[in-house]
N, CA, C and O of each residue as an XYZ file, in Angstrom:
648
protein
N     112.959    123.840    128.324
C     113.598    122.525    128.299
C     112.945    121.609    127.257
O     113.631    120.834    126.591
N     111.611    121.702    127.120
C     110.915    120.861    126.156
C     111.435    121.119    124.747
O     111.653    120.171    123.993
N     111.637    122.376    124.378
C     112.115    122.707    123.037
C     113.524    122.176    122.803
O     113.839    121.717    121.705
N     114.362    122.234    123.810
C     115.728    121.733    123.675
C     115.716    120.231    123.382
O     116.429    119.760    122.496
N     114.906    119.488    124.128
C     114.846    118.038    123.924
C     114.205    117.715    122.579
O     114.613    116.767    121.908
N     113.205    118.497    122.184
C     112.599    118.287    120.867
C     113.628    118.500    119.762
O     113.689    117.715    118.816
N     114.422    119.533    119.870
C     115.454    119.796    118.863
C     116.507    118.694    118.872
O     116.935    118.239    117.811
N     116.924    118.268    120.043
C     117.871    117.156    120.158
C     117.283    115.903    119.513
O     117.963    115.195    118.771
N     116.022    115.644    119.806
C     115.336    114.505    119.189
C     115.354    114.628    117.661
O     115.685    113.667    116.967
N     115.000    115.799    117.141
C     114.947    115.986    115.687
C     116.313    115.806    115.035
O     116.414    115.208    113.964
N     117.364    116.319    115.672
C     118.713    116.126    115.125
C     119.081    114.645    115.092
O     119.550    114.137    114.074
N     118.866    113.965    116.201
C     119.217    112.542    116.278
C     118.364    111.727    115.317
O     118.883    110.885    114.585
N     117.063    111.972    115.316
C     116.150    111.262    114.428
C     116.527    111.507    112.972
O     116.551    110.571    112.172
N     116.820    112.745    112.627
C     117.182    113.091    111.244
C     118.466    112.394    110.816
O     118.554    111.862    109.709
N     119.450    112.399    111.692
C     120.712    111.735    111.375
C     120.491    110.242    111.175
O     121.013    109.644    110.234
N     119.713    109.653    112.069
C     119.443    108.213    111.985
C     118.608    107.868    110.753
O     119.032    107.060    109.927
N     117.427    108.473    110.624
C     116.520    108.108    109.542
C     117.087    108.553    108.193
O     116.963    107.834    107.202
N     117.700    109.718    108.152
C     118.341    110.178    106.923
C     119.489    109.278    106.528
O     119.643    108.939    105.355
N     120.295    108.888    107.498
C     121.401    107.971    107.226
C     120.903    106.619    106.745
O     121.454    106.037    105.810
N     119.860    106.128    107.390
C     119.278    104.850    106.991
C     118.725    104.924    105.566
O     118.915    104.009    104.765
N     118.048    106.012    105.270
C     117.467    106.190    103.943
C     118.559    106.290    102.880
O     118.471    105.646    101.835
N     119.583    107.092    103.144
C     120.683    107.244    102.195
C     121.425    105.920    102.004
O     121.755    105.536    100.882
N     121.681    105.236    103.107
C     122.396    103.963    103.060
C     121.633    102.937    102.226
O     122.190    102.333    101.309
N     120.335    102.743    102.556
C     119.567    101.711    101.860
C     119.188    102.124    100.438
O     119.081    101.280     99.549
N     118.986    103.416    100.232
C     118.544    103.876     98.914
C     119.655    104.077     97.918
O     119.435    103.965     96.712
N     120.860    104.375     98.403
C     121.944    104.714     97.483
C     123.208    103.885     97.688
O     123.704    103.274     96.741
N     123.729    103.856     98.895
C     125.023    103.209     99.146
C     124.991    101.726     98.781
O     125.888    101.229     98.101
N     123.962    101.028     99.232
C     123.887     99.593     98.957
C     123.777     99.347     97.454
O     124.462     98.480     96.911
N     122.918    100.107     96.786
C     122.734     99.906     95.357
C     124.001    100.243     94.560
O     124.359     99.530     93.622
N     124.661    101.311     94.935
C     125.891    101.693     94.230
C     126.982    100.657     94.463
O     127.717    100.310     93.539
N     127.092    100.162     95.696
C     128.117     99.145     95.959
C     127.843     97.887     95.139
O     128.779     97.222     94.696
N     126.561     97.553     94.934
C     126.230     96.387     94.107
C     126.584     96.624     92.643
O     127.000     95.702     91.942
N     126.418     97.867     92.185
C     126.750     98.193     90.793
C     128.251     98.220     90.555
O     128.718     97.799     89.497
N     129.011     98.712     91.527
C     130.440     98.924     91.350
C     131.257     97.645     91.566
O     132.235     97.398     90.861
N     130.851     96.851     92.530
C     131.630     95.657     92.847
C     131.287     94.511     91.906
O     130.168     94.422     91.401
N     132.247     93.648     91.679
C     132.039     92.497     90.793
C     130.989     91.543     91.336
O     130.196     90.991     90.574
N     130.979     91.345     92.644
C     130.028     90.453     93.300
C     129.223     91.287     94.294
O     129.783     91.780     95.273
N     127.920     91.454     94.061
C     127.121     92.300     94.937
C     127.202     91.925     96.419
O     127.100     92.793     97.285
N     127.385     90.628     96.714
C     127.464     90.238     98.126
C     128.740     90.751     98.781
O     128.818     90.842    100.006
N     129.726     91.080     97.980
C     130.945     91.651     98.549
C     130.685     93.030     99.150
O     131.482     93.522     99.949
N     129.580     93.648     98.768
C     129.195     94.918     99.379
C     129.014     94.783    100.881
O     129.183     95.746    101.628
N     128.669     93.581    101.315
C     128.529     93.320    102.752
C     129.822     93.534    103.516
O     129.808     93.882    104.697
N     130.938     93.325    102.836
C     132.230     93.552    103.489
C     132.450     95.046    103.754
O     133.114     95.423    104.720
N     131.891     95.881    102.891
C     132.035     97.328    103.050
C     130.988     97.877    104.001
O     131.294     98.648    104.911
N     129.740     97.466    103.775
C     128.635     98.053    104.542
C     128.531     97.502    105.966
O     127.783     98.039    106.782
N     129.261     96.458    106.262
C     129.233     95.861    107.599
C     129.493     96.904    108.677
O     128.803     96.924    109.697
N     130.462     97.754    108.469
C     130.811     98.769    109.471
C     129.753     99.869    109.564
O     129.470    100.381    110.647
N     129.178    100.221    108.428
C     128.162    101.280    108.405
C     126.952    100.870    109.235
O     126.372    101.688    109.948
N     126.577     99.601    109.138
C     125.385     99.159    109.855
C     125.582     99.219    111.365
O     124.614     99.435    112.095
N     126.790     99.038    111.849
C     127.041     99.202    113.289
C     126.733    100.636    113.721
O     126.118    100.861    114.763
N     127.160    101.591    112.917
C     126.914    103.004    113.232
C     125.419    103.298    113.176
O     124.885    103.981    114.049
N     124.744    102.784    112.152
C     123.301    103.009    112.035
C     122.547    102.411    113.219
O     121.595    103.014    113.716
N     122.962    101.237    113.670
C     122.303    100.617    114.825
C     122.532    101.435    116.095
O     121.625    101.557    116.919
N     123.714    101.990    116.263
C     123.986    102.843    117.425
C     123.138    104.115    117.363
O     122.577    104.541    118.373
N     123.047    104.718    116.174
C     122.183    105.892    116.007
C     120.726    105.521    116.261
O     119.980    106.303    116.850
N     120.321    104.341    115.823
C     118.962    103.865    116.065
C     118.666    103.726    117.540
O     117.574    104.069    117.995
N     119.622    103.227    118.285
C     119.455    103.092    119.735
C     119.288    104.464    120.392
O     118.426    104.643    121.253
N     120.099    105.413    119.992
C     119.976    106.777    120.526
C     118.635    107.382    120.138
O     117.985    108.034    120.955
N     118.220    107.166    118.891
C     116.930    107.697    118.433
C     115.785    107.075    119.215
O     114.855    107.778    119.607
N     115.838    105.758    119.450
C     114.774    105.082    120.204
C     114.673    105.654    121.617
O     113.572    105.834    122.137
N     115.796    105.933    122.225
C     115.785    106.526    123.568
C     115.048    107.868    123.550
O     114.178    108.111    124.386
N     115.393    108.727    122.608
C     114.736    110.040    122.512
C     113.286    109.918    122.047
O     112.431    110.697    122.468
N     113.012    108.956    121.193
C     111.635    108.721    120.772
C     110.790    108.254    121.963
O     109.628    108.636    122.098
N     111.383    107.436    122.811
C     110.695    106.992    124.031
C     110.382    108.158    124.949
O     109.287    108.241    125.504
N     111.349    109.068    125.111
C     111.096    110.268    125.917
C     109.925    111.043    125.322
O     109.042    111.495    126.050
N     109.918    111.195    124.018
C     108.847    111.914    123.341
C     107.499    111.217    123.570
O     106.488    111.881    123.798
N     107.485    109.891    123.511
C     106.245    109.137    123.749
C     105.688    109.429    125.142
O     104.488    109.648    125.308
N     106.562    109.429    126.125
C     106.124    109.704    127.499
C     105.541    111.100    127.593
O     104.503    111.301    128.223
N     106.201    112.067    126.970
C     105.713    113.441    126.990
C     104.365    113.553    126.272
O     103.451    114.219    126.759
N     104.246    112.905    125.125
C     103.013    113.007    124.331
C     101.862    112.267    125.011
O     100.747    112.786    125.064
N     102.114    111.068    125.530
C     101.032    110.272    126.114
C     100.398    110.979    127.315
O      99.223    110.757    127.608
N     101.147    111.811    127.999
C     100.598    112.601    129.118
C      99.581    113.621    128.631
O      98.643    113.966    129.349
N      99.772    114.099    127.418
C      98.933    115.159    126.864
C      97.854    114.613    125.928
O      96.735    115.125    125.906
N      98.181    113.592    125.168
C      97.266    113.041    124.174
C      97.446    111.526    124.154
O      98.357    111.002    123.513
N      96.579    110.849    124.854
C      96.714    109.394    125.001
C      96.691    108.683    123.636
O      97.512    107.800    123.386
N      95.763    109.062    122.764
C      95.621    108.411    121.458
C      96.895    108.542    120.623
O      97.397    107.546    120.103
N      97.419    109.759    120.492
C      98.641    109.974    119.710
C      99.844    109.320    120.393
O     100.725    108.779    119.725
N      99.875    109.375    121.715
C     100.968    108.743    122.454
C     101.019    107.244    122.234
O     102.097    106.670    122.081
N      99.845    106.604    122.217
C      99.795    105.155    121.985
C     100.274    104.819    120.569
O     100.976    103.827    120.371
N      99.897    105.637    119.593
C     100.392    105.423    118.227
C     101.918    105.531    118.169
O     102.583    104.735    117.506
N     102.457    106.525    118.871
C     103.921    106.687    118.896
C     104.591    105.503    119.593
O     105.631    105.016    119.149
N     103.991    105.052    120.675
C     104.547    103.894    121.398
C     104.567    102.670    120.488
O     105.529    101.901    120.505
N     103.506    102.481    119.689
C     103.467    101.353    118.751
C     104.611    101.454    117.740
O     105.249    100.452    117.417
N     104.866    102.660    117.247
C     105.978    102.861    116.301
C     107.317    102.548    116.955
O     108.174    101.904    116.350
N     107.494    103.004    118.190
C     108.755    102.748    118.904
C     108.911    101.253    119.177
O     110.015    100.714    119.093
N     107.811    100.590    119.503
C     107.864     99.144    119.714
C     108.335     98.440    118.433
O     109.227     97.593    118.477
N     107.727     98.798    117.295
C     108.137     98.201    116.019
C     109.608     98.484    115.713
O     110.344     97.591    115.294
N     110.025     99.722    115.924
C     111.410    100.093    115.665
C     112.354     99.340    116.592
O     113.405     98.868    116.158
N     111.990     99.224    117.854
C     112.833     98.495    118.819
C     112.936     97.026    118.432
O     114.017     96.439    118.471
N     111.801     96.436    118.060
C     111.779     95.048    117.599
C     112.727     94.877    116.414
O     113.522     93.938    116.374
N     112.635     95.790    115.455
C     113.497     95.715    114.272
C     114.962     95.869    114.645
O     115.812     95.159    114.107
N     115.274     96.791    115.563
C     116.672     96.982    115.963
C     117.243     95.740    116.651
O     118.383     95.355    116.392
N     116.456     95.119    117.519
C     116.912     93.884    118.168
C     117.130     92.810    117.104
O     118.141     92.108    117.117
N     116.173     92.691    116.187
C     116.321     91.723    115.103
C     117.547     91.994    114.249
O     118.264     91.068    113.870
N     117.788     93.268    113.945
C     118.964     93.630    113.154
C     120.254     93.268    113.889
O     121.211     92.785    113.283
N     120.267     93.506    115.192
C     121.450     93.157    115.989
C     121.707     91.646    115.910
O     122.847     91.214    115.734
N     120.646     90.851    116.042
C     120.797     89.389    115.992
C     121.226     88.920    114.601
O     122.133     88.099    114.471
N     120.573     89.442    113.567
C     120.913     89.045    112.200
C     122.319     89.510    111.846
O     123.045     88.820    111.129
N     122.702     90.681    112.350
C     124.059     91.178    112.085
C     125.089     90.194    112.625
O     126.107     89.933    111.983
N     124.821     89.657    113.795
C     125.723     88.645    114.362
C     125.812     87.407    113.491
O     126.888     86.831    113.328
N     124.670     86.993    112.924
C     124.665     85.835    112.023
C     125.447     86.143    110.745
O     126.174     85.291    110.235
N     125.295     87.352    110.239
C     126.043     87.735    109.039
C     127.541     87.815    109.332
O     128.364     87.371    108.531
N     127.883     88.383    110.485
C     129.296     88.467    110.867
C     129.940     87.081    110.937
O     131.121     86.913    110.634
N     129.137     86.092    111.344
C     129.671     84.732    111.484
C     130.065     84.122    110.139
O     130.874     83.195    110.098
N     129.509     84.625    109.051
C     129.839     84.057    107.735
C     130.707     85.004    106.908
O     130.879     84.812    105.704
N     131.249     86.026    107.567
C     132.175     86.946    106.896
C     133.541     86.795    107.547
O     133.683     86.960    108.759
N     134.533     86.483    106.746
C     135.915     86.439    107.219
C     136.543     87.781    106.856
O     137.001     87.983    105.731
N     136.556     88.706    107.839
C     137.045     90.063    107.585
C     138.528     90.065    107.230
O     138.962     90.877    106.413
N     139.307     89.177    107.825
C     140.747     89.130    107.542
C     141.019     88.723    106.090
O     141.910     89.270    105.441
N     140.252     87.770    105.596
C     140.436     87.302    104.213
C     139.568     88.100    103.240
O     139.643     87.901    102.028
N     138.745     89.002    103.777
C     137.810     89.797    102.959
C     136.956     88.919    102.051
O     136.866     89.135    100.843
N     136.330     87.915    102.678
C     135.459     87.041    101.904
C     134.274     86.563    102.732
O     134.300     86.554    103.962
N     133.252     86.174    102.015
C     132.063     85.593    102.634
C     132.250     84.089    102.586
O     132.435     83.515    101.512
N     132.201     83.448    103.747
C     132.519     82.024    103.825
C     131.342     81.114    103.498
O     131.546     79.978    103.070
N     130.120     81.587    103.691
C     128.926     80.796    103.400
C     127.913     81.710    102.707
O     127.140     82.409    103.362
N     127.932     81.692    101.395
C     127.099     82.618    100.620
C     125.607     82.338    100.768
O     124.804     83.270    100.708
N     125.220     81.095    100.957
C     123.802     80.762    101.129
C     123.301     81.355    102.452
O     122.244     81.985    102.489
N     124.049     81.157    103.517
C     123.669     81.721    104.819
C     123.704     83.244    104.779
O     122.859     83.910    105.376
N     124.689     83.787    104.068
C     124.775     85.241    103.951
C     123.555     85.792    103.223
O     122.964     86.780    103.660
N     123.179     85.165    102.127
C     122.031     85.634    101.344
C     120.746     85.559    102.173
O     119.947     86.496    102.163
N     120.546     84.469    102.878
C     119.365     84.298    103.727
C     119.337     85.367    104.823
O     118.306     85.997    105.058
N     120.455     85.562    105.478
C     120.543     86.582    106.528
C     120.372     87.984    105.983
O     119.752     88.835    106.620
N     120.916     88.221    104.812
C     120.823     89.543    104.203
C     119.378     89.879    103.839
O     118.951     91.025    103.982
N     118.625     88.879    103.369
C     117.197     89.099    103.086
C     116.440     89.462    104.367
O     115.617     90.378    104.368
N     116.722     88.741    105.452
C     116.109     89.061    106.747
C     116.488     90.459    107.194
O     115.663     91.206    107.720
N     117.744     90.801    106.977
C     118.232     92.132    107.351
C     117.470     93.209    106.580
O     117.069     94.222    107.152
N     117.275     92.986    105.288
C     116.535     93.950    104.465
C     115.082     94.069    104.916
O     114.531     95.169    104.936
N     114.464     92.961    105.273
C     113.080     92.990    105.746
C     112.965     93.785    107.043
O     112.055     94.599    107.196
N     113.875     93.554    107.965
C     113.860     94.281    109.238
C     114.153     95.765    109.034
O     113.580     96.617    109.715
N     115.038     96.066    108.103
C     115.336     97.469    107.799
C     114.101     98.164    107.235
O     113.859     99.336    107.525
N     113.324     97.449    106.436
C     112.089     98.023    105.903
C     111.099     98.317    107.029
O     110.472     99.377    107.035
N     110.952     97.406    107.966
C     110.084     97.638    109.131
C     110.565     98.868    109.884
O     109.768     99.725    110.267
N     111.853     98.948    110.090
C     112.478    100.070    110.793
C     112.190    101.388    110.072
O     111.805    102.373    110.703
N     112.373    101.406    108.778
C     112.173    102.622    107.996
C     110.716    103.048    108.026
O     110.422    104.233    108.186
N     109.788    102.091    107.871
C     108.362    102.404    107.882
C     107.891    102.889    109.257
O     107.039    103.772    109.348
N     108.443    102.316    110.311
C     108.086    102.776    111.663
C     108.488    104.237    111.839
O     107.749    105.019    112.439
N     109.646    104.602    111.322
C     110.091    105.999    111.387
C     109.225    106.891    110.513
O     108.913    108.023    110.882
N     108.839    106.373    109.350
C     107.983    107.131    108.445
C     106.659    107.483    109.118
O     106.151    108.590    108.940
N     106.104    106.564    109.881
C     104.856    106.823    110.601
C     105.096    107.717    111.819
O     104.277    108.582    112.134
N     106.216    107.503    112.495
C     106.492    108.210    113.746
C     106.598    109.725    113.565
O     106.082    110.488    114.381
N     107.257    110.151    112.512
C     107.519    111.580    112.342
C     106.244    112.412    112.184
O     106.077    113.379    112.927
N     105.344    112.091    111.266
C     104.137    112.929    111.158
C     103.244    112.853    112.396
O     102.613    113.843    112.767
N     103.190    111.688    113.033
C     102.389    111.583    114.263
C     102.977    112.505    115.327
O     102.238    113.158    116.064
N     104.302    112.559    115.406
C     104.954    113.450    116.370
C     104.626    114.907    116.086
O     104.299    115.662    117.001
N     104.712    115.300    114.828
C     104.422    116.691    114.471
C     102.979    117.037    114.835
O     102.723    118.099    115.401
N     102.040    116.156    114.517
C     100.639    116.383    114.865
C     100.470    116.465    116.381
O      99.752    117.328    116.887
N     101.132    115.566    117.095
C     101.047    115.574    118.565
C     101.610    116.869    119.138
O     101.002    117.474    120.020
N     102.769    117.296    118.642
C     103.358    118.537    119.143
C     102.445    119.727    118.875
O     102.279    120.597    119.731
N     101.856    119.761    117.685
C     100.939    120.861    117.376
C      99.751    120.854    118.329
O      99.338    121.905    118.820
N      99.211    119.690    118.587
C      98.069    119.568    119.492
C      98.440    119.985    120.919
O      97.709    120.731    121.572
N      99.571    119.497    121.382
C     100.032    119.819    122.735
C     100.292    121.316    122.854
O      99.876    121.947    123.826
N     100.975    121.880    121.874
C     101.308    123.302    121.920
C     100.056    124.171    121.825
O      99.966    125.217    122.468
N      99.098    123.732    121.023
C      97.845    124.479    120.904
C      97.126    124.524    122.248
O      96.627    125.573    122.656
N      97.074    123.387    122.935
C      96.449    123.319    124.255
C      97.176    124.193    125.266
O      96.562    124.765    126.166
N      98.501    124.290    125.106
C      99.312    125.100    126.029
C      99.336    126.565    125.631
O      99.858    127.405    126.365
N      98.769    126.877    124.462
C      98.742    128.272    124.015
C     100.045    128.753    123.418
O     100.318    129.954    123.421
N     100.854    127.846    122.907
C     102.131    128.228    122.292
C     101.857    128.763    120.890
O     101.153    128.133    120.100
N     102.423    129.932    120.591
C     102.275    130.544    119.257
C     103.353    129.992    118.326
O     104.517    129.876    118.708
N     102.950    129.655    117.103
C     103.876    129.182    116.080
C     103.964    130.222    114.969
O     103.116    131.110    114.871
N     104.969    130.111    114.154
C     105.172    131.073    113.056
C     103.997    131.017    112.075
O     103.697    132.014    111.418
N     103.337    129.877    111.971
C     102.226    129.739    111.040
C     100.901    130.265    111.627
O      99.919    130.402    110.898
N     100.870    130.554    112.918
C      99.638    131.050    113.569
C      99.380    132.504    113.256
O      98.391    133.070    113.722
């Protein structure tokens, strides 16, 4: 059962973090290059961010399960993972709140941004929170791998590299 949940976690985490990385690293930049007004990219990416936030919520749930499993075996590594999940959760809540503020200044029916100053301010906050989110995931993954190796070693699990 542990391996099944680990694989489920890895699939969900990969989809979320990979999607976030692709979105922030490529989609946003390309939309700014292609569109006449870079802020108009918000009209396109608005829907994508809802999906990313939902994937983030699913990932946080599985990351939390992993933290509980790890903290039972390795308190130090478990606490590090919990700190990462806390940061990621904080960022997701912040993103949800900022997304609402951004939605308030986007008129989807008219396909326009109604308050560009508020949009720009909110978008900067959104980018900052996304960076926190991405970095928390960057730290979480190697700590998880180290924790799993430690736990499996203690349990006597053989790996392909052994």
